[in-house]
LUMGU-346396 format. One record per residue (C-alpha): residue number from 1; x, y, z. Coordinates in pm, whole numbers, plus 50000, padded with zeros to 5 digits. Layout:
{r NUM, {X, Y, Z}},
...
END
This chain:
{r 1, {49988, 50009, 49996}},
{r 2, {50147, 50320, 49884}},
{r 3, {50069, 50619, 50073}},
{r 4, {50153, 51041, 50023}},
{r 5, {50461, 51154, 50115}},
{r 6, {50367, 51337, 50448}},
{r 7, {50166, 51030, 50563}},
{r 8, {50476, 50786, 50521}},
{r 9, {50697, 51037, 50712}},
{r 10, {50419, 51071, 51000}},
{r 11, {50382, 50670, 50999}},
{r 12, {50760, 50608, 51010}},
{r 13, {50774, 50866, 51308}},
{r 14, {50499, 50712, 51491}},
{r 15, {50607, 50386, 51430}},
{r 16, {50970, 50433, 51506}},
{r 17, {50963, 50708, 51740}},
{r 18, {51154, 50931, 51500}},
{r 19, {51216, 51282, 51461}},
{r 20, {51249, 51519, 51165}},
{r 21, {51579, 51678, 51141}},
{r 22, {51688, 51997, 50963}},
{r 23, {52050, 52002, 50860}},
{r 24, {52216, 52383, 50896}},
{r 25, {51997, 52602, 50728}},
{r 26, {51917, 52351, 50438}},
{r 27, {51557, 52368, 50272}},
{r 28, {51519, 52004, 50339}},
{r 29, {51370, 51815, 50637}},
{r 30, {51528, 51473, 50715}},
{r 31, {51437, 51176, 50933}},
{r 32, {51630, 51058, 51238}},
{r 33, {51627, 50815, 51514}},
{r 34, {51826, 51011, 51746}},
{r 35, {52185, 50887, 51713}},
{r 36, {52311, 51223, 51525}},
{r 37, {52238, 51051, 51166}},
{r 38, {51970, 51068, 50952}},
{r 39, {51825, 50782, 50735}},
{r 40, {52015, 50953, 50396}},
{r 41, {52324, 50907, 50600}},
{r 42, {52404, 51287, 50664}},
{r 43, {52516, 51351, 51014}},
{r 44, {52384, 51634, 51241}},
{r 45, {52643, 51920, 51211}},
{r 46, {52679, 52205, 51431}},
{r 47, {52342, 52443, 51399}},
{r 48, {52144, 52150, 51303}},
{r 49, {51821, 52084, 51512}},
{r 50, {51506, 51862, 51570}},
{r 51, {51191, 52016, 51453}},
{r 52, {50846, 51946, 51475}},
{r 53, {50580, 51873, 51224}},
{r 54, {50428, 52199, 51242}},
{r 55, {50751, 52403, 51215}},
{r 56, {50844, 52206, 50932}},
{r 57, {50532, 52339, 50746}},
{r 58, {50600, 52660, 50847}},
{r 59, {50920, 52714, 50718}},
{r 60, {50804, 52518, 50399}},
{r 61, {51046, 52223, 50385}},
{r 62, {51014, 51928, 50177}},
{r 63, {51140, 51571, 50315}},
{r 64, {51460, 51463, 50193}},
{r 65, {51380, 51209, 49895}},
{r 66, {51649, 50959, 49998}},
{r 67, {51534, 50978, 50391}},
{r 68, {51141, 50937, 50234}},
{r 69, {51269, 50615, 50023}},
{r 70, {51405, 50469, 50339}},
{r 71, {51109, 50508, 50552}},
{r 72, {50890, 50389, 50308}},
{r 73, {51083, 50061, 50305}},
{r 74, {51092, 50023, 50666}},
{r 75, {50695, 50114, 50676}},
{r 76, {50653, 49855, 50421}},
{r 77, {50790, 49593, 50664}},
{r 78, {50632, 49714, 50999}},
{r 79, {50284, 49669, 50762}},
{r 80, {50423, 49340, 50641}},
{r 81, {50489, 49230, 51005}},
{r 82, {50179, 49359, 51109}},
{r 83, {49990, 49156, 50860}},
{r 84, {50143, 48839, 50997}},
{r 85, {50041, 48876, 51325}},
{r 86, {50358, 48946, 51516}},
{r 87, {50351, 49095, 51847}},
{r 88, {50274, 49470, 51753}},
{r 89, {50042, 49731, 51903}},
{r 90, {49686, 49772, 51867}},
{r 91, {49748, 50097, 51701}},
{r 92, {49989, 49984, 51451}},
{r 93, {49797, 49685, 51339}},
{r 94, {49483, 49906, 51291}},
{r 95, {49642, 50125, 51008}},
{r 96, {49344, 50222, 50822}},
{r 97, {49354, 50114, 50414}},
{r 98, {49322, 50440, 50239}},
{r 99, {49084, 50483, 49941}},
{r 100, {49156, 50631, 49586}},
{r 101, {48987, 50945, 49676}},
{r 102, {49171, 50974, 50007}},
{r 103, {49504, 50934, 49819}},
{r 104, {49434, 51229, 49590}},
{r 105, {49354, 51437, 49866}},
{r 106, {49683, 51356, 50054}},
{r 107, {49850, 51446, 49758}},
{r 108, {49695, 51775, 49724}},
{r 109, {49753, 51840, 50084}},
{r 110, {50154, 51763, 49993}},
{r 111, {50131, 52011, 49736}},
{r 112, {49976, 52272, 49983}},
{r 113, {50280, 52217, 50205}},
{r 114, {50512, 52307, 49937}},
{r 115, {50368, 52646, 49853}},
{r 116, {50554, 52858, 50118}},
{r 117, {50896, 52732, 49982}},
{r 118, {50791, 52803, 49603}},
{r 119, {50646, 53151, 49691}},
{r 120, {50952, 53226, 49883}},
{r 121, {51197, 53167, 49614}},
{r 122, {51016, 53374, 49370}},
{r 123, {50981, 53104, 49118}},
{r 124, {50641, 53185, 48923}},
{r 125, {50682, 52899, 48701}},
{r 126, {50744, 52652, 48964}},
{r 127, {50411, 52812, 49137}},
{r 128, {50208, 52816, 48826}},
{r 129, {50302, 52426, 48790}},
{r 130, {50211, 52339, 49114}},
{r 131, {49872, 52502, 49101}},
{r 132, {49831, 52318, 48784}},
{r 133, {49924, 51983, 48983}},
{r 134, {49694, 52061, 49255}},
{r 135, {49378, 52168, 49048}},
{r 136, {49423, 51858, 48849}},
{r 137, {49439, 51622, 49157}},
{r 138, {49145, 51831, 49265}},
{r 139, {48966, 51766, 48946}},
{r 140, {49008, 51370, 48979}},
{r 141, {48810, 51365, 49331}},
{r 142, {48490, 51167, 49314}},
{r 143, {48217, 51042, 49548}},
{r 144, {47961, 51187, 49780}},
{r 145, {48005, 51549, 49919}},
{r 146, {48312, 51598, 49666}},
{r 147, {48210, 51917, 49575}},
{r 148, {48232, 52068, 49915}},
{r 149, {48580, 51918, 49956}},
{r 150, {48693, 52003, 49632}},
{r 151, {48597, 52380, 49721}},
{r 152, {48781, 52363, 50043}},
{r 153, {49091, 52221, 49891}},
{r 154, {49091, 52496, 49617}},
{r 155, {49053, 52759, 49923}},
{r 156, {49344, 52626, 50126}},
{r 157, {49549, 52615, 49852}},
{r 158, {49459, 53005, 49748}},
{r 159, {49504, 53067, 50120}},
{r 160, {49851, 52916, 50152}},
{r 161, {49974, 53134, 49822}},
{r 162, {49819, 53454, 49990}},
{r 163, {49979, 53400, 50308}},
{r 164, {50322, 53302, 50178}},
{r 165, {50305, 53619, 49919}},
{r 166, {50234, 53828, 50229}},
{r 167, {50559, 53695, 50399}},
{r 168, {50774, 53729, 50087}},
{r 169, {50649, 54084, 50042}},
{r 170, {50742, 54153, 50398}},
{r 171, {51059, 54020, 50376}},
{r 172, {51118, 54233, 50054}},
{r 173, {51018, 54562, 50225}},
{r 174, {51231, 54508, 50553}},
{r 175, {51548, 54454, 50328}},
{r 176, {51440, 54760, 50136}},
{r 177, {51398, 54965, 50458}},
{r 178, {51772, 54831, 50580}},
{r 179, {51907, 54934, 50237}},
{r 180, {51762, 55297, 50286}},
{r 181, {51883, 55328, 50644}},
{r 182, {52228, 55217, 50505}},
{r 183, {52250, 55525, 50294}},
{r 184, {52496, 55776, 50432}},
{r 185, {52425, 56146, 50357}},
{r 186, {52730, 56394, 50299}},
{r 187, {52513, 56720, 50356}},
{r 188, {52652, 56914, 50665}},
{r 189, {52422, 56829, 50952}},
{r 190, {52557, 57069, 51213}},
{r 191, {52757, 57391, 51036}},
{r 192, {52863, 57485, 51396}},
{r 193, {53099, 57173, 51446}},
{r 194, {53288, 57284, 51136}},
{r 195, {53644, 57430, 51286}},
{r 196, {53626, 57797, 51279}},
{r 197, {53316, 57860, 51111}},
{r 198, {53117, 57987, 51410}},
{r 199, {53393, 58274, 51464}},
{r 200, {53381, 58349, 51087}},
{r 201, {53010, 58365, 51135}},
{r 202, {53041, 58634, 51412}},
{r 203, {53298, 58830, 51229}},
{r 204, {53084, 58838, 50941}},
{r 205, {52794, 58973, 51148}},
{r 206, {53056, 59257, 51263}},
{r 207, {53137, 59309, 50895}},
{r 208, {52762, 59375, 50860}},
{r 209, {52732, 59613, 51148}},
{r 210, {53014, 59778, 51002}},
{r 211, {52849, 59802, 50665}},
{r 212, {52546, 59988, 50843}},
{r 213, {52788, 60254, 50979}},
{r 214, {52959, 60326, 50661}},
{r 215, {52622, 60318, 50428}},
{r 216, {52834, 60599, 50215}},
{r 217, {53063, 60329, 50117}},
{r 218, {52797, 60092, 50071}},
{r 219, {52881, 59953, 49742}},
{r 220, {53247, 59812, 49860}},
{r 221, {53113, 59715, 50199}},
{r 222, {52808, 59517, 50011}},
{r 223, {53069, 59299, 49813}},
{r 224, {53300, 59265, 50106}},
{r 225, {53011, 59097, 50297}},
{r 226, {52871, 58878, 49993}},
{r 227, {53238, 58789, 49939}},
{r 228, {53261, 58679, 50326}},
{r 229, {52909, 58505, 50310}},
{r 230, {53000, 58297, 49985}},
{r 231, {53306, 58199, 50169}},
{r 232, {53126, 58063, 50447}},
{r 233, {52814, 57916, 50215}},
{r 234, {53070, 57677, 50055}},
{r 235, {53213, 57547, 50358}},
{r 236, {52865, 57384, 50418}},
{r 237, {52808, 57075, 50185}},
{r 238, {52467, 56963, 50043}},
{r 239, {52325, 56578, 50019}},
{r 240, {52582, 56526, 49752}},
{r 241, {52871, 56666, 49920}},
{r 242, {52908, 56961, 49710}},
{r 243, {52963, 57307, 49834}},
{r 244, {52637, 57475, 49903}},
{r 245, {52748, 57801, 49717}},
{r 246, {52355, 57909, 49638}},
{r 247, {52259, 57884, 50024}},
{r 248, {52007, 57593, 49977}},
{r 249, {52055, 57369, 50282}},
{r 250, {51918, 57407, 50621}},
{r 251, {52236, 57445, 50780}},
{r 252, {52327, 57753, 50568}},
{r 253, {52001, 57906, 50627}},
{r 254, {52033, 57869, 50996}},
{r 255, {52384, 57990, 50974}},
{r 256, {52220, 58338, 50816}},
{r 257, {51962, 58316, 51075}},
{r 258, {52217, 58320, 51344}},
{r 259, {52442, 58610, 51173}},
{r 260, {52138, 58848, 51153}},
{r 261, {52062, 58752, 51528}},
{r 262, {52413, 58854, 51612}},
{r 263, {52398, 59145, 51390}},
{r 264, {52054, 59280, 51611}},
{r 265, {52269, 59212, 51928}},
{r 266, {52559, 59439, 51797}},
{r 267, {52327, 59693, 51722}},
{r 268, {52176, 59712, 52034}},
{r 269, {52497, 59709, 52225}},
{r 270, {52648, 59966, 52018}},
{r 271, {52381, 60261, 52113}},
{r 272, {52261, 60300, 51752}},
{r 273, {51897, 60399, 51691}},
{r 274, {51745, 60057, 51636}},
{r 275, {51488, 60185, 51358}},
{r 276, {51734, 60382, 51181}},
{r 277, {51979, 60093, 51207}},
{r 278, {51723, 59844, 51066}},
{r 279, {51645, 60097, 50799}},
{r 280, {52013, 60127, 50676}},
{r 281, {52011, 59752, 50712}},
{r 282, {51749, 59702, 50411}},
{r 283, {51920, 59926, 50212}},
{r 284, {52245, 59740, 50253}},
{r 285, {52084, 59412, 50224}},
{r 286, {51957, 59477, 49850}},
{r 287, {52310, 59619, 49772}},
{r 288, {52461, 59276, 49925}},
{r 289, {52209, 59080, 49664}},
{r 290, {52336, 59290, 49373}},
{r 291, {52665, 59205, 49473}},
{r 292, {52624, 58834, 49492}},
{r 293, {52713, 58760, 49153}},
{r 294, {53046, 58954, 49141}},
{r 295, {53129, 58790, 49504}},
{r 296, {53059, 58440, 49290}},
{r 297, {53260, 58504, 48973}},
{r 298, {53550, 58644, 49163}},
{r 299, {53530, 58355, 49400}},
{r 300, {53523, 58075, 49113}},
{r 301, {53798, 58258, 48930}},
{r 302, {54025, 58245, 49239}},
{r 303, {53997, 57890, 49254}},
{r 304, {54289, 57852, 48970}},
{r 305, {54514, 58009, 49238}},
{r 306, {54370, 57827, 49542}},
{r 307, {54422, 57421, 49513}},
{r 308, {54276, 57369, 49856}},
{r 309, {53961, 57569, 49822}},
{r 310, {53920, 57407, 49467}},
{r 311, {53947, 57078, 49643}},
{r 312, {53601, 57139, 49788}},
{r 313, {53488, 57097, 49436}},
{r 314, {53569, 56726, 49413}},
{r 315, {53276, 56619, 49190}},
{r 316, {53296, 56923, 48949}},
{r 317, {53683, 56876, 48895}},
{r 318, {53586, 56484, 48834}},
{r 319, {53322, 56565, 48585}},
{r 320, {53546, 56826, 48378}},
{r 321, {53927, 56660, 48433}},
{r 322, {54084, 56838, 48148}},
{r 323, {53969, 57212, 48271}},
{r 324, {54105, 57449, 48480}},
{r 325, {53926, 57482, 48829}},
{r 326, {53742, 57791, 48759}},
{r 327, {53605, 57636, 48412}},
{r 328, {53510, 57281, 48590}},
{r 329, {53300, 57503, 48854}},
{r 330, {53122, 57710, 48609}},
{r 331, {53060, 57416, 48388}},
{r 332, {52926, 57218, 48662}},
{r 333, {52688, 57485, 48849}},
{r 334, {52590, 57687, 48547}},
{r 335, {52714, 58004, 48748}},
{r 336, {52729, 58319, 48514}},
{r 337, {53087, 58373, 48410}},
{r 338, {53066, 58723, 48389}},
{r 339, {52996, 59010, 48676}},
{r 340, {52721, 59212, 48602}},
{r 341, {52941, 59526, 48475}},
{r 342, {53129, 59302, 48239}},
{r 343, {52824, 59152, 48118}},
{r 344, {52721, 59511, 48062}},
{r 345, {53023, 59620, 47900}},
{r 346, {52977, 59345, 47656}},
{r 347, {52622, 59414, 47561}},
{r 348, {52737, 59789, 47498}},
{r 349, {53015, 59668, 47264}},
{r 350, {52783, 59405, 47058}},
{r 351, {52525, 59687, 47003}},
{r 352, {52763, 59952, 46915}},
{r 353, {52904, 59736, 46666}},
{r 354, {52551, 59628, 46551}},
{r 355, {52424, 59975, 46500}},
{r 356, {52592, 60293, 46514}},
{r 357, {52272, 60478, 46535}},
{r 358, {52134, 60277, 46820}},
{r 359, {52186, 60619, 47046}},
{r 360, {52078, 60883, 46827}},
{r 361, {51714, 60836, 46879}},
{r 362, {51482, 60945, 46521}},
{r 363, {51814, 61111, 46428}},
{r 364, {51708, 61467, 46566}},
{r 365, {51726, 61621, 46876}},
{r 366, {51909, 61334, 47086}},
{r 367, {52132, 61619, 47275}},
{r 368, {52104, 61663, 47633}},
{r 369, {51826, 61917, 47763}},
{r 370, {51624, 61904, 47420}},
{r 371, {51318, 61762, 47618}},
{r 372, {51254, 61461, 47408}},
{r 373, {51416, 61188, 47702}},
{r 374, {51130, 61212, 47898}},
{r 375, {50847, 61205, 47669}},
{r 376, {51041, 60913, 47449}},
{r 377, {51201, 60702, 47755}},
{r 378, {50863, 60647, 47921}},
{r 379, {50658, 60455, 47665}},
{r 380, {50979, 60287, 47562}},
{r 381, {51058, 60151, 47911}},
{r 382, {50697, 60008, 47939}},
{r 383, {50727, 59839, 47594}},
{r 384, {51056, 59666, 47751}},
{r 385, {50851, 59578, 48046}},
{r 386, {50577, 59399, 47834}},
{r 387, {50843, 59201, 47646}},
{r 388, {50989, 59102, 47980}},
{r 389, {50663, 58981, 48076}},
{r 390, {50601, 58797, 47728}},
{r 391, {50932, 58636, 47781}},
{r 392, {50852, 58504, 48107}},
{r 393, {50532, 58362, 48008}},
{r 394, {50719, 58178, 47739}},
{r 395, {50989, 58042, 47977}},
{r 396, {50717, 57915, 48204}},
{r 397, {50585, 57711, 47901}},
{r 398, {50921, 57565, 47845}},
{r 399, {51013, 57453, 48192}},
{r 400, {50922, 57083, 48115}},
{r 401, {51200, 57110, 47810}},
{r 402, {51471, 57102, 48111}},
{r 403, {51548, 56740, 48093}},
{r 404, {51890, 56693, 48319}},
{r 405, {52030, 56861, 48628}},
{r 406, {52286, 57077, 48460}},
{r 407, {52006, 57238, 48250}},
{r 408, {51794, 57309, 48559}},
{r 409, {52105, 57439, 48748}},
{r 410, {52205, 57689, 48468}},
{r 411, {51812, 57809, 48453}},
{r 412, {51816, 57886, 48851}},
{r 413, {52144, 58076, 48815}},
{r 414, {52027, 58291, 48517}},
{r 415, {51674, 58359, 48676}},
{r 416, {51869, 58451, 48991}},
{r 417, {52062, 58700, 48781}},
{r 418, {51735, 58837, 48645}},
{r 419, {51595, 58894, 48966}},
{r 420, {51853, 59072, 49096}},
{r 421, {51874, 59301, 48777}},
{r 422, {51481, 59356, 48838}},
{r 423, {51536, 59433, 49187}},
{r 424, {51820, 59667, 49098}},
{r 425, {51591, 59853, 48829}},
{r 426, {51301, 59907, 49079}},
{r 427, {51543, 60044, 49345}},
{r 428, {51649, 60316, 49082}},
{r 429, {51259, 60394, 49004}},
END
């Protein structure tokens, strides 16, 4: 009489008081009798263990074929001895003979036991074949009440797949979570831990106060402040480890906030009128914004003579190995390469070369004090504004065409320059 695999295993365990054995982290369940050796001849090595039936099913282990073959032979001997009437227990001699239907059900149950291991391996083809095998066996069942039994077996198979899939998904999510936790950011987490940066910040604040007092030379002081601010900003890195030259990180924003707090503290201690000082500060702040481009251009150009400072821009240098440090940084960041004054000079030269009559108006009365400047410049100014507005609308439509990081960085840099120029125009009105 042939039994299903799990029944042969259980019959052998009941008859011999045997145990289920897992060798190390193997995917097979072996059968043993407690003498550190399995039926297939494997020895229990360090890390091996005896497990019970439910744990075997939970782990999705399949019975070792060699162990199962030996168990079948021993079971056959036990059954033969029982049939001859030798001295066996009542339980052993009363083994129930299976019907064909019971054998099919047992085979389906055996297929269900194999579901967890197949799903855990992520083998879709094997799972499809296993399902087809189970469906075929279920379809062969015949007899009274078979419809309900078929439905239960199908349901049990689907539940086993669902449970195994949830376990596999959880394991995958846990692994992904562990991978994300292992990612190390290069962004500065506390700017105050950078040697000398707190002192530089306080000195920067003192320079701002100096600028407030010496507002007559505001442009020179504003450039000095803009340079000092940039030299500090690039010491703080973003998440990619690049210098935060455009002051986007939280730590650079915090540095600026702390510096302004120091400025206000110094104002109060100096005896200056707070309202007057703040009014000067607002005017100075706009001048600083106007000087940031000059500060950035001069800083990048200085990198050719400052190798230690240029080393901060490791990714820019690596991306442009054959270029000078300044060229590499200009290319990597998309910063403007000319100061505002240099750019204006270049534009004037191009306009002069393109049209000798560009400053002659209509060819009449273009001189000073002829009374035409006011009437002619006002409509031309608003025409220029209209052109800027129309260009801005087109730019908004074309933002979607900025496909890579380099193009977006260059666009942001040029927008900053444009905003600075518009702020300068507004200040003159």
